[in-house]
ZADO-1210 file (C-alpha; in nm, 4 decimals, padded with zeros to 6 digits):
<atoms>
<atom x="00.0000" y="00.0000" z="00.0000" code="MET" pos="1"/>
<atom x="00.2814" y="00.2398" z="00.0831" code="ARG" pos="2"/>
<atom x="00.4589" y="00.1618" z="-00.2466" code="ALA" pos="3"/>
<atom x="00.1300" y="00.1783" z="-00.4436" code="ARG" pos="4"/>
<atom x="00.2410" y="-00.1257" z="-00.6378" code="ASP" pos="5"/>
<atom x="00.1793" y="-00.4973" z="-00.5720" code="PHE" pos="6"/>
<atom x="00.5188" y="-00.5866" z="-00.7163" code="PHE" pos="7"/>
<atom x="00.7344" y="-00.3015" z="-00.5848" code="PHE" pos="8"/>
<atom x="00.9918" y="-00.5579" z="-00.4690" code="PHE" pos="9"/>
<atom x="01.0866" y="-00.6371" z="-00.8300" code="THR" pos="10"/>
<atom x="01.2647" y="-00.2989" z="-00.8200" code="LEU" pos="11"/>
<atom x="01.4907" y="-00.4149" z="-00.5381" code="THR" pos="12"/>
<atom x="01.7381" y="-00.5849" z="-00.7738" code="ASN" pos="13"/>
<atom x="01.7135" y="-00.4377" z="-01.1264" code="PRO" pos="14"/>
<atom x="02.0123" y="-00.6535" z="-01.2245" code="GLY" pos="15"/>
<atom x="01.8124" y="-00.9771" z="-01.1763" code="ILE" pos="16"/>
<atom x="01.4980" y="-01.0818" z="-01.3612" code="GLU" pos="17"/>
<atom x="01.1913" y="-00.9962" z="-01.1463" code="THR" pos="18"/>
<atom x="01.4380" y="-00.8855" z="-00.8781" code="GLY" pos="19"/>
<atom x="01.4930" y="-01.2505" z="-00.7909" code="GLY" pos="20"/>
<atom x="01.1270" y="-01.3143" z="-00.7083" code="PHE" pos="21"/>
<atom x="01.1146" y="-01.6235" z="-00.9315" code="PHE" pos="22"/>
<atom x="01.2277" y="-01.7509" z="-01.2717" code="GLY" pos="23"/>
<atom x="01.5737" y="-01.5974" z="-01.2589" code="GLU" pos="24"/>
<atom x="01.8797" y="-01.7588" z="-01.4201" code="SER" pos="25"/>
<atom x="02.1107" y="-01.9084" z="-01.1575" code="LYS" pos="26"/>
<atom x="02.4102" y="-01.9174" z="-01.3910" code="SER" pos="27"/>
<atom x="02.3662" y="-01.5516" z="-01.4945" code="ALA" pos="28"/>
<atom x="02.3704" y="-01.4493" z="-01.1270" code="ILE" pos="29"/>
<atom x="02.6786" y="-01.6621" z="-01.0543" code="LEU" pos="30"/>
<atom x="02.8572" y="-01.4986" z="-01.3487" code="ASP" pos="31"/>
<atom x="02.8614" y="-01.1747" z="-01.1481" code="ASN" pos="32"/>
<atom x="03.0344" y="-01.3312" z="-00.8469" code="ILE" pos="33"/>
<atom x="03.4184" y="-01.3301" z="-00.8439" code="PRO" pos="34"/>
<atom x="03.5642" y="-01.6676" z="-00.9515" code="ASP" pos="35"/>
<atom x="03.7637" y="-01.7131" z="-00.6304" code="GLU" pos="36"/>
<atom x="03.4401" y="-01.7346" z="-00.4311" code="PHE" pos="37"/>
<atom x="03.2444" y="-01.9903" z="-00.6322" code="LYS" pos="38"/>
<atom x="03.2827" y="-02.3562" z="-00.7329" code="PRO" pos="39"/>
<atom x="03.3448" y="-02.4515" z="-01.0942" code="LYS" pos="40"/>
<atom x="03.0069" y="-02.4337" z="-01.2663" code="THR" pos="41"/>
<atom x="02.8787" y="-02.5540" z="-01.6042" code="LEU" pos="42"/>
<atom x="02.5470" y="-02.4722" z="-01.7731" code="LEU" pos="43"/>
<atom x="02.4141" y="-02.7634" z="-01.9820" code="VAL" pos="44"/>
<atom x="02.1393" y="-02.6581" z="-02.2206" code="LYS" pos="45"/>
<atom x="01.8454" y="-02.8917" z="-02.2830" code="ALA" pos="46"/>
<atom x="01.8671" y="-03.1117" z="-02.5915" code="GLY" pos="47"/>
<atom x="02.2405" y="-03.1848" z="-02.5786" code="LYS" pos="48"/>
<atom x="02.3471" y="-03.5320" z="-02.6936" code="THR" pos="49"/>
<atom x="02.5434" y="-03.7617" z="-02.4642" code="LYS" pos="50"/>
<atom x="02.8539" y="-03.6909" z="-02.6710" code="GLU" pos="51"/>
<atom x="02.8026" y="-03.3135" z="-02.6354" code="ASN" pos="52"/>
<atom x="02.7529" y="-03.3487" z="-02.2613" code="ILE" pos="53"/>
<atom x="03.0672" y="-03.5600" z="-02.2201" code="ASP" pos="54"/>
<atom x="03.2693" y="-03.3101" z="-02.4221" code="GLN" pos="55"/>
<atom x="03.1391" y="-03.0132" z="-02.2223" code="LEU" pos="56"/>
<atom x="03.2000" y="-03.1929" z="-01.8934" code="PHE" pos="57"/>
<atom x="03.5614" y="-03.2809" z="-01.9693" code="HIS" pos="58"/>
<atom x="03.6486" y="-02.9427" z="-02.1214" code="SER" pos="59"/>
<atom x="03.5075" y="-02.7673" z="-01.8135" code="SER" pos="60"/>
<atom x="03.7539" y="-02.9435" z="-01.5841" code="GLY" pos="61"/>
<atom x="03.4776" y="-03.0811" z="-01.3635" code="LEU" pos="62"/>
<atom x="03.5126" y="-03.4191" z="-01.1952" code="SER" pos="63"/>
<atom x="03.2689" y="-03.6379" z="-01.0022" code="TYR" pos="64"/>
<atom x="03.0877" y="-03.5959" z="-00.7743" code="PRO" pos="65"/>
<atom x="02.8959" y="-03.2897" z="-00.8955" code="VAL" pos="66"/>
<atom x="02.5772" y="-03.1190" z="-00.7850" code="ILE" pos="67"/>
<atom x="02.3107" y="-03.0956" z="-01.0563" code="ALA" pos="68"/>
<atom x="02.0234" y="-02.8480" z="-01.0307" code="LYS" pos="69"/>
<atom x="01.7830" y="-02.6698" z="-01.2655" code="PRO" pos="70"/>
<atom x="01.8944" y="-02.3413" z="-01.4164" code="GLU" pos="71"/>
<atom x="01.5541" y="-02.2085" z="-01.3067" code="VAL" pos="72"/>
<atom x="01.4214" y="-02.3495" z="-00.9811" code="GLY" pos="73"/>
<atom x="01.3855" y="-02.3014" z="-00.6067" code="ALA" pos="74"/>
<atom x="01.3436" y="-02.4722" z="-00.2681" code="ARG" pos="75"/>
<atom x="01.5722" y="-02.7643" z="-00.3477" code="GLY" pos="76"/>
<atom x="01.3667" y="-02.8728" z="-00.6499" code="TRP" pos="77"/>
<atom x="01.5433" y="-03.1540" z="-00.8449" code="LEU" pos="78"/>
<atom x="01.8811" y="-03.0903" z="-00.6797" code="ILE" pos="79"/>
<atom x="02.0886" y="-03.4080" z="-00.6824" code="SER" pos="80"/>
<atom x="02.4422" y="-03.5224" z="-00.6095" code="LYS" pos="81"/>
<atom x="02.5757" y="-03.7068" z="-00.9152" code="ILE" pos="82"/>
<atom x="02.8562" y="-03.9615" z="-00.8787" code="HIS" pos="83"/>
<atom x="02.9205" y="-04.0951" z="-01.2293" code="SER" pos="84"/>
<atom x="02.8807" y="-04.0393" z="-01.6046" code="ARG" pos="85"/>
<atom x="02.5989" y="-04.2952" z="-01.6216" code="GLU" pos="86"/>
<atom x="02.4144" y="-04.1316" z="-01.3335" code="GLU" pos="87"/>
<atom x="02.4517" y="-03.7909" z="-01.5005" code="LEU" pos="88"/>
<atom x="02.3105" y="-03.9093" z="-01.8331" code="HIS" pos="89"/>
<atom x="02.0140" y="-04.0734" z="-01.6581" code="THR" pos="90"/>
<atom x="01.9448" y="-03.7569" z="-01.4588" code="TYR" pos="91"/>
<atom x="01.9610" y="-03.5290" z="-01.7644" code="LEU" pos="92"/>
<atom x="01.7468" y="-03.7704" z="-01.9666" code="SER" pos="93"/>
<atom x="01.4802" y="-03.7731" z="-01.6933" code="ASN" pos="94"/>
<atom x="01.4808" y="-03.3920" z="-01.6695" code="HIS" pos="95"/>
<atom x="01.5226" y="-03.2459" z="-02.0213" code="PRO" pos="96"/>
<atom x="01.5605" y="-02.8819" z="-01.9141" code="ILE" pos="97"/>
<atom x="01.8557" y="-02.6443" z="-01.8802" code="ASP" pos="98"/>
<atom x="02.0703" y="-02.7694" z="-01.5924" code="MET" pos="99"/>
<atom x="02.3634" y="-02.6425" z="-01.3901" code="ILE" pos="100"/>
<atom x="02.6456" y="-02.8778" z="-01.2934" code="LEU" pos="101"/>
<atom x="02.8549" y="-02.7571" z="-01.0042" code="GLN" pos="102"/>
<atom x="03.1668" y="-02.9017" z="-00.8435" code="ALA" pos="103"/>
<atom x="03.0734" y="-03.0624" z="-00.5123" code="TYR" pos="104"/>
<atom x="03.2078" y="-02.8485" z="-00.2278" code="VAL" pos="105"/>
<atom x="03.3153" y="-03.0572" z="00.0698" code="ASP" pos="106"/>
<atom x="03.3649" y="-02.7749" z="00.3187" code="LEU" pos="107"/>
<atom x="03.2188" y="-02.8444" z="00.6648" code="PRO" pos="108"/>
<atom x="03.0027" y="-02.5379" z="00.7292" code="LEU" pos="109"/>
<atom x="02.7010" y="-02.4460" z="00.5141" code="GLU" pos="110"/>
<atom x="02.5540" y="-02.1012" z="00.5750" code="LEU" pos="111"/>
<atom x="02.2838" y="-01.8735" z="00.4387" code="SER" pos="112"/>
<atom x="02.3747" y="-01.5065" z="00.4858" code="ILE" pos="113"/>
<atom x="02.1358" y="-01.2174" z="00.4154" code="MET" pos="114"/>
<atom x="02.2974" y="-00.8915" z="00.3034" code="VAL" pos="115"/>
<atom x="02.1686" y="-00.5607" z="00.1761" code="TYR" pos="116"/>
<atom x="02.2896" y="-00.2199" z="00.0669" code="GLN" pos="117"/>
<atom x="02.0966" y="00.0859" z="-00.0475" code="THR" pos="118"/>
<atom x="02.1649" y="00.2195" z="-00.3983" code="PRO" pos="119"/>
<atom x="02.3039" y="00.5429" z="-00.2487" code="ASP" pos="120"/>
<atom x="02.5408" y="00.3203" z="-00.0394" code="GLN" pos="121"/>
<atom x="02.4497" y="00.5050" z="00.2797" code="ARG" pos="122"/>
<atom x="02.3235" y="00.1832" z="00.4381" code="GLU" pos="123"/>
<atom x="02.4568" y="-00.1712" z="00.4247" code="SER" pos="124"/>
<atom x="02.4422" y="-00.4624" z="00.6659" code="ALA" pos="125"/>
<atom x="02.4463" y="-00.8365" z="00.7220" code="VAL" pos="126"/>
<atom x="02.1026" y="-00.9027" z="00.8714" code="THR" pos="127"/>
<atom x="02.0806" y="-01.2809" z="00.9103" code="SER" pos="128"/>
<atom x="02.3079" y="-01.5829" z="00.9355" code="ILE" pos="129"/>
<atom x="02.1652" y="-01.9343" z="00.9314" code="CYS" pos="130"/>
<atom x="02.3746" y="-02.2483" z="00.9736" code="GLU" pos="131"/>
<atom x="02.2432" y="-02.5620" z="00.8059" code="LYS" pos="132"/>
<atom x="02.2630" y="-02.8795" z="01.0124" code="HIS" pos="133"/>
<atom x="02.2356" y="-03.1698" z="00.7698" code="PHE" pos="134"/>
<atom x="02.0032" y="-03.4616" z="00.8339" code="LEU" pos="135"/>
<atom x="02.2133" y="-03.7157" z="01.0245" code="GLN" pos="136"/>
<atom x="02.2159" y="-03.9940" z="01.2807" code="ILE" pos="137"/>
<atom x="02.4647" y="-04.0807" z="01.5548" code="THR" pos="138"/>
<atom x="02.5446" y="-04.4400" z="01.6396" code="GLY" pos="139"/>
<atom x="02.5021" y="-04.5898" z="01.9862" code="ASP" pos="140"/>
<atom x="02.6900" y="-04.9140" z="01.9158" code="GLY" pos="141"/>
<atom x="02.3698" y="-05.1220" z="01.9332" code="GLN" pos="142"/>
<atom x="02.1071" y="-04.9848" z="01.6926" code="SER" pos="143"/>
<atom x="02.1152" y="-05.0380" z="01.3167" code="SER" pos="144"/>
<atom x="02.1059" y="-04.7531" z="01.0663" code="ILE" pos="145"/>
<atom x="01.7431" y="-04.8427" z="00.9941" code="GLY" pos="146"/>
<atom x="01.6436" y="-04.8262" z="01.3629" code="LYS" pos="147"/>
<atom x="01.8214" y="-04.4942" z="01.4098" code="LEU" pos="148"/>
<atom x="01.6416" y="-04.3487" z="01.1074" code="ILE" pos="149"/>
<atom x="01.3010" y="-04.4716" z="01.2268" code="ILE" pos="150"/>
<atom x="01.3727" y="-04.3340" z="01.5740" code="GLY" pos="151"/>
<atom x="01.4408" y="-03.9794" z="01.4555" code="GLN" pos="152"/>
<atom x="01.1456" y="-03.7575" z="01.3620" code="ASP" pos="153"/>
<atom x="01.3165" y="-03.5667" z="01.0796" code="ARG" pos="154"/>
<atom x="01.4690" y="-03.8779" z="00.9286" code="ALA" pos="155"/>
<atom x="01.1412" y="-04.0698" z="00.9516" code="LEU" pos="156"/>
<atom x="00.9765" y="-03.8087" z="00.7276" code="LEU" pos="157"/>
<atom x="01.2337" y="-03.9022" z="00.4608" code="GLN" pos="158"/>
<atom x="01.1810" y="-04.2767" z="00.5165" code="TYR" pos="159"/>
<atom x="01.1106" y="-04.3918" z="00.1599" code="GLU" pos="160"/>
<atom x="01.4058" y="-04.2064" z="00.0108" code="LYS" pos="161"/>
<atom x="01.6439" y="-04.3145" z="00.2871" code="LEU" pos="162"/>
<atom x="01.5246" y="-04.6769" z="00.2642" code="ARG" pos="163"/>
<atom x="01.6235" y="-04.6767" z="-00.1022" code="ALA" pos="164"/>
<atom x="01.9544" y="-04.4987" z="-00.0383" code="THR" pos="165"/>
<atom x="02.0676" y="-04.7062" z="00.2599" code="PHE" pos="166"/>
<atom x="01.8982" y="-05.0330" z="00.1625" code="GLY" pos="167"/>
<atom x="02.2202" y="-05.2410" z="00.1494" code="PRO" pos="168"/>
<atom x="02.3342" y="-05.0873" z="00.4811" code="ARG" pos="169"/>
<atom x="01.9956" y="-05.0830" z="00.6572" code="TRP" pos="170"/>
<atom x="02.0959" y="-05.3415" z="00.9192" code="ASP" pos="171"/>
<atom x="02.4511" y="-05.2124" z="00.9629" code="GLU" pos="172"/>
<atom x="02.5270" y="-05.1015" z="01.3201" code="ILE" pos="173"/>
<atom x="02.7305" y="-04.7795" z="01.3465" code="PRO" pos="174"/>
<atom x="02.9869" y="-04.7552" z="01.6246" code="THR" pos="175"/>
<atom x="02.9186" y="-04.5440" z="01.9325" code="THR" pos="176"/>
<atom x="02.9278" y="-04.1702" z="01.8494" code="SER" pos="177"/>
<atom x="02.9757" y="-04.2420" z="01.4772" code="GLU" pos="178"/>
<atom x="02.7925" y="-03.9762" z="01.2743" code="THR" pos="179"/>
<atom x="02.6345" y="-04.0636" z="00.9396" code="ILE" pos="180"/>
<atom x="02.5125" y="-03.7829" z="00.7149" code="ILE" pos="181"/>
<atom x="02.1845" y="-03.9024" z="00.5643" code="LEU" pos="182"/>
<atom x="02.1317" y="-03.6114" z="00.3245" code="GLU" pos="183"/>
<atom x="02.3981" y="-03.3641" z="00.2105" code="ASN" pos="184"/>
<atom x="02.1675" y="-03.1206" z="00.0307" code="ILE" pos="185"/>
<atom x="02.1026" y="-02.8317" z="00.2702" code="GLY" pos="186"/>
<atom x="01.7306" y="-02.7754" z="00.2281" code="ASN" pos="187"/>
<atom x="01.4307" y="-02.7912" z="00.4614" code="HIS" pos="188"/>
<atom x="01.2497" y="-03.0361" z="00.2369" code="CYS" pos="189"/>
<atom x="01.5501" y="-03.2704" z="00.2680" code="ARG" pos="190"/>
<atom x="01.5379" y="-03.2708" z="00.6483" code="GLY" pos="191"/>
<atom x="01.8028" y="-03.0053" z="00.7129" code="THR" pos="192"/>
<atom x="01.7732" y="-02.8176" z="01.0425" code="MET" pos="193"/>
<atom x="01.8168" y="-02.4390" z="01.0213" code="PHE" pos="194"/>
<atom x="02.0007" y="-02.2800" z="01.3144" code="LEU" pos="195"/>
<atom x="02.0120" y="-01.9146" z="01.4196" code="ASN" pos="196"/>
<atom x="02.3717" y="-01.7862" z="01.4111" code="ARG" pos="197"/>
<atom x="02.3029" y="-01.4115" z="01.4220" code="ASN" pos="198"/>
<atom x="02.5314" y="-01.3808" z="01.7215" code="HIS" pos="199"/>
<atom x="02.8220" y="-01.4426" z="01.4808" code="GLU" pos="200"/>
<atom x="02.7501" y="-01.1220" z="01.2854" code="ILE" pos="201"/>
<atom x="03.0387" y="-00.8780" z="01.3269" code="ASP" pos="202"/>
<atom x="03.2445" y="-00.6240" z="01.1344" code="ALA" pos="203"/>
<atom x="03.4751" y="-00.8919" z="00.9896" code="ALA" pos="204"/>
<atom x="03.1893" y="-01.0920" z="00.8343" code="ILE" pos="205"/>
<atom x="03.0228" y="-00.7727" z="00.7100" code="ALA" pos="206"/>
<atom x="03.3602" y="-00.6745" z="00.5631" code="GLY" pos="207"/>
<atom x="03.3557" y="-00.9904" z="00.3491" code="GLN" pos="208"/>
<atom x="02.9881" y="-01.0070" z="00.2532" code="MET" pos="209"/>
<atom x="02.9033" y="-00.6457" z="00.1682" code="ILE" pos="210"/>
<atom x="03.1821" y="-00.6119" z="-00.0936" code="PRO" pos="211"/>
<atom x="03.0608" y="-00.9403" z="-00.2459" code="LEU" pos="212"/>
<atom x="02.7129" y="-00.7936" z="-00.2835" code="LEU" pos="213"/>
<atom x="02.8598" y="-00.4734" z="-00.4269" code="ARG" pos="214"/>
<atom x="03.0448" y="-00.6748" z="-00.6927" code="SER" pos="215"/>
<atom x="02.7061" y="-00.7656" z="-00.8467" code="MET" pos="216"/>
<atom x="02.5743" y="-00.4904" z="-01.0789" code="PRO" pos="217"/>
<atom x="02.2347" y="-00.3453" z="-00.9816" code="ASP" pos="218"/>
<atom x="02.1856" y="-00.6008" z="-00.7018" code="VAL" pos="219"/>
<atom x="02.1134" y="-00.4630" z="-00.3556" code="TYR" pos="220"/>
<atom x="01.9438" y="-00.7328" z="-00.1496" code="TYR" pos="221"/>
<atom x="01.9498" y="-01.1083" z="-00.1077" code="GLY" pos="222"/>
<atom x="02.0904" y="-01.4207" z="00.0493" code="ARG" pos="223"/>
<atom x="02.4172" y="-01.5958" z="-00.0245" code="PHE" pos="224"/>
<atom x="02.3985" y="-01.9741" z="00.0190" code="ASP" pos="225"/>
<atom x="02.7547" y="-02.0882" z="00.0734" code="MET" pos="226"/>
<atom x="02.9992" y="-02.3334" z="00.2236" code="ARG" pos="227"/>
<atom x="03.2987" y="-02.2225" z="00.4255" code="VAL" pos="228"/>
<atom x="03.5883" y="-02.3909" z="00.6011" code="GLY" pos="229"/>
<atom x="03.5149" y="-02.2329" z="00.9408" code="SER" pos="230"/>
<atom x="03.3930" y="-01.9123" z="01.1025" code="TRP" pos="231"/>
<atom x="03.7546" y="-01.7955" z="01.1114" code="GLU" pos="232"/>
<atom x="03.8051" y="-01.8576" z="00.7395" code="SER" pos="233"/>
<atom x="03.4812" y="-01.6704" z="00.6619" code="LEU" pos="234"/>
<atom x="03.6049" y="-01.3700" z="00.8566" code="ARG" pos="235"/>
<atom x="03.9417" y="-01.3783" z="00.6795" code="SER" pos="236"/>
<atom x="03.7957" y="-01.4336" z="00.3327" code="GLY" pos="237"/>
<atom x="03.9417" y="-01.7836" z="00.2919" code="GLN" pos="238"/>
<atom x="03.7727" y="-02.1122" z="00.1933" code="ASP" pos="239"/>
<atom x="03.4490" y="-01.9449" z="00.0819" code="ILE" pos="240"/>
<atom x="03.2404" y="-02.1060" z="-00.1923" code="ARG" pos="241"/>
<atom x="02.9112" y="-01.9439" z="-00.2903" code="ILE" pos="242"/>
<atom x="02.6688" y="-02.2064" z="-00.4196" code="LEU" pos="243"/>
<atom x="02.3986" y="-01.9597" z="-00.5253" code="GLU" pos="244"/>
<atom x="02.2470" y="-01.6200" z="-00.4589" code="PHE" pos="245"/>
<atom x="01.8749" y="-01.5608" z="-00.4036" code="ASN" pos="246"/>
<atom x="01.7101" y="-01.2210" z="-00.4458" code="GLY" pos="247"/>
<atom x="01.3753" y="-01.0945" z="-00.3247" code="THR" pos="248"/>
<atom x="01.2271" y="-01.4413" z="-00.2773" code="SER" pos="249"/>
<atom x="01.4854" y="-01.5182" z="-00.0094" code="SER" pos="250"/>
<atom x="01.4084" y="-01.4904" z="00.3576" code="ASP" pos="251"/>
<atom x="01.6187" y="-01.4571" z="00.6755" code="PRO" pos="252"/>
<atom x="01.6552" y="-01.8314" z="00.7287" code="ALA" pos="253"/>
<atom x="01.7603" y="-01.8009" z="01.0944" code="HIS" pos="254"/>
<atom x="01.3892" y="-01.7636" z="01.1827" code="ILE" pos="255"/>
<atom x="01.3373" y="-02.1358" z="01.1120" code="TYR" pos="256"/>
<atom x="01.5465" y="-02.2434" z="01.4105" code="GLN" pos="257"/>
<atom x="01.3350" y="-02.4913" z="01.6110" code="PRO" pos="258"/>
<atom x="01.1633" y="-02.3045" z="01.8933" code="GLY" pos="259"/>
<atom x="01.2232" y="-01.9600" z="01.7453" code="TYR" pos="260"/>
<atom x="00.9551" y="-01.7112" z="01.8529" code="SER" pos="261"/>
<atom x="00.6784" y="-01.6653" z="01.5949" code="LEU" pos="262"/>
<atom x="00.6510" y="-01.2997" z="01.6960" code="TRP" pos="263"/>
<atom x="01.0250" y="-01.2473" z="01.6385" code="LYS" pos="264"/>
<atom x="00.9960" y="-01.4239" z="01.3016" code="ALA" pos="265"/>
<atom x="00.7195" y="-01.1890" z="01.1859" code="TYR" pos="266"/>
<atom x="00.9218" y="-00.8937" z="01.3136" code="LYS" pos="267"/>
<atom x="01.2274" y="-01.0081" z="01.1145" code="ALA" pos="268"/>
<atom x="01.0194" y="-01.0536" z="00.7984" code="MET" pos="269"/>
<atom x="00.8657" y="-00.7056" z="00.8412" code="ALA" pos="270"/>
<atom x="01.2128" y="-00.5564" z="00.8822" code="PHE" pos="271"/>
<atom x="01.3366" y="-00.7171" z="00.5599" code="HIS" pos="272"/>
<atom x="01.0254" y="-00.6154" z="00.3637" code="TRP" pos="273"/>
<atom x="01.0829" y="-00.2596" z="00.4819" code="ASN" pos="274"/>
<atom x="01.4424" y="-00.2785" z="00.3596" code="VAL" pos="275"/>
<atom x="01.3170" y="-00.3901" z="00.0155" code="MET" pos="276"/>
<atom x="01.0640" y="-00.1064" z="00.0162" code="TYR" pos="277"/>
<atom x="01.3313" y="00.1567" z="00.0876" code="ARG" pos="278"/>
<atom x="01.5676" y="00.0141" z="-00.1763" code="ILE" pos="279"/>
<atom x="01.2874" y="00.0004" z="-00.4354" code="SER" pos="280"/>
<atom x="01.1983" y="00.3651" z="-00.3660" code="LYS" pos="281"/>
<atom x="01.5545" y="00.4716" z="-00.4390" code="GLN" pos="282"/>
<atom x="01.5699" y="00.2607" z="-00.7551" code="ASN" pos="283"/>
<atom x="01.2406" y="00.4088" z="-00.8753" code="LYS" pos="284"/>
<atom x="01.3862" y="00.7582" z="-00.8351" code="ARG" pos="285"/>
<atom x="01.6840" y="00.6394" z="-01.0426" code="LEU" pos="286"/>
<atom x="01.4474" y="00.5578" z="-01.3295" code="GLY" pos="287"/>
<atom x="01.3947" y="00.1836" z="-01.2878" code="HIS" pos="288"/>
<atom x="01.0430" y="00.0479" z="-01.3350" code="ARG" pos="289"/>
<atom x="00.8791" y="-00.2483" z="-01.1564" code="PRO" pos="290"/>
<atom x="00.7603" y="-00.5522" z="-01.3486" code="VAL" pos="291"/>
<atom x="00.3956" y="-00.5113" z="-01.4539" code="THR" pos="292"/>
<atom x="00.1142" y="-00.7130" z="-01.3018" code="PHE" pos="293"/>
<atom x="00.0330" y="-00.8706" z="-01.6397" code="LYS" pos="294"/>
<atom x="00.3931" y="-00.9818" z="-01.6945" code="LYS" pos="295"/>
<atom x="00.4212" y="-01.1321" z="-01.3458" code="ILE" pos="296"/>
<atom x="00.0997" y="-01.3340" z="-01.3790" code="ILE" pos="297"/>
<atom x="00.1924" y="-01.4573" z="-01.7272" code="SER" pos="298"/>
<atom x="00.5387" y="-01.5545" z="-01.6097" code="ALA" pos="299"/>
<atom x="00.3972" y="-01.7331" z="-01.3024" code="LEU" pos="300"/>
<atom x="00.1661" y="-01.9424" z="-01.5194" code="ILE" pos="301"/>
<atom x="00.4587" y="-02.0411" z="-01.7441" code="LEU" pos="302"/>
<atom x="00.6796" y="-02.1147" z="-01.4415" code="TYR" pos="303"/>
<atom x="00.4298" y="-02.3473" z="-01.2708" code="PHE" pos="304"/>
<atom x="00.3624" y="-02.5223" z="-01.6011" code="ARG" pos="305"/>
<atom x="00.7393" y="-02.5680" z="-01.6400" code="TYR" pos="306"/>
<atom x="00.7665" y="-02.7238" z="-01.2940" code="LYS" pos="307"/>
<atom x="00.4673" y="-02.9539" z="-01.3443" code="ARG" pos="308"/>
<atom x="00.6086" y="-03.0962" z="-01.6662" code="THR" pos="309"/>
<atom x="00.9556" y="-03.1594" z="-01.5270" code="ASN" pos="310"/>
</atoms>
């Protein structure tokens, strides 16, 4: 109501299609991030033959395992860890759309960090840090993998998938205190637990993240999903690999910590929507125009049709 436009937020990031609301190109966004901060990434267009794919893969310098995900997608949709050439060809054959292949990053800490700056550069801040705790079990020296999965609420919700994945090891008994990662894709729908790490926000982390945001033309707000070696390496700018960047559709993921106050969550969301409003006002004064209602609705229809058919 204050902006007098339903889709004012599309003005937040003029450098990204719809401001990053939906339908944006992941590879185009990654192209604007400095190479030293991102894993090797390859865009494979739909319709490539197996020979073309093999040639592209080898010339890119990628090696297995890789992470495959749609060029246009969200919320962990179709993301998969691929271990071999045969597995890759099966995956691409089952999902004949533009795909991104990304070197698997085996750094121990996965974070989602919200950052913003105003176009006049008078304001900038890191506003949210979420640590992703992957779905896992810990052995007690007596229970099998299957029993440990059934006995854990989050894992039980993934029962069918985990039964297929760990079938040959279902009756294996892990040693006491042995940790087994059940799912290494950091997404809520894969059982990942989101943890509030806002107490880690300091000048050193802001000093790394704000310049990264500023390196992206006409992008002022969003969330970096990344893996880092440690909190110390993040603060020093070492061992940082940005997996993707999400624009206006992103949220401060720390609010999903189990037990987090609903009132505080709404307050955090209101704060971030106000940030987008203030950024969009400045961009409007600079001559940018929001996406029209008609274009948004048409694009949404095409996007949901795209997801249904893939």
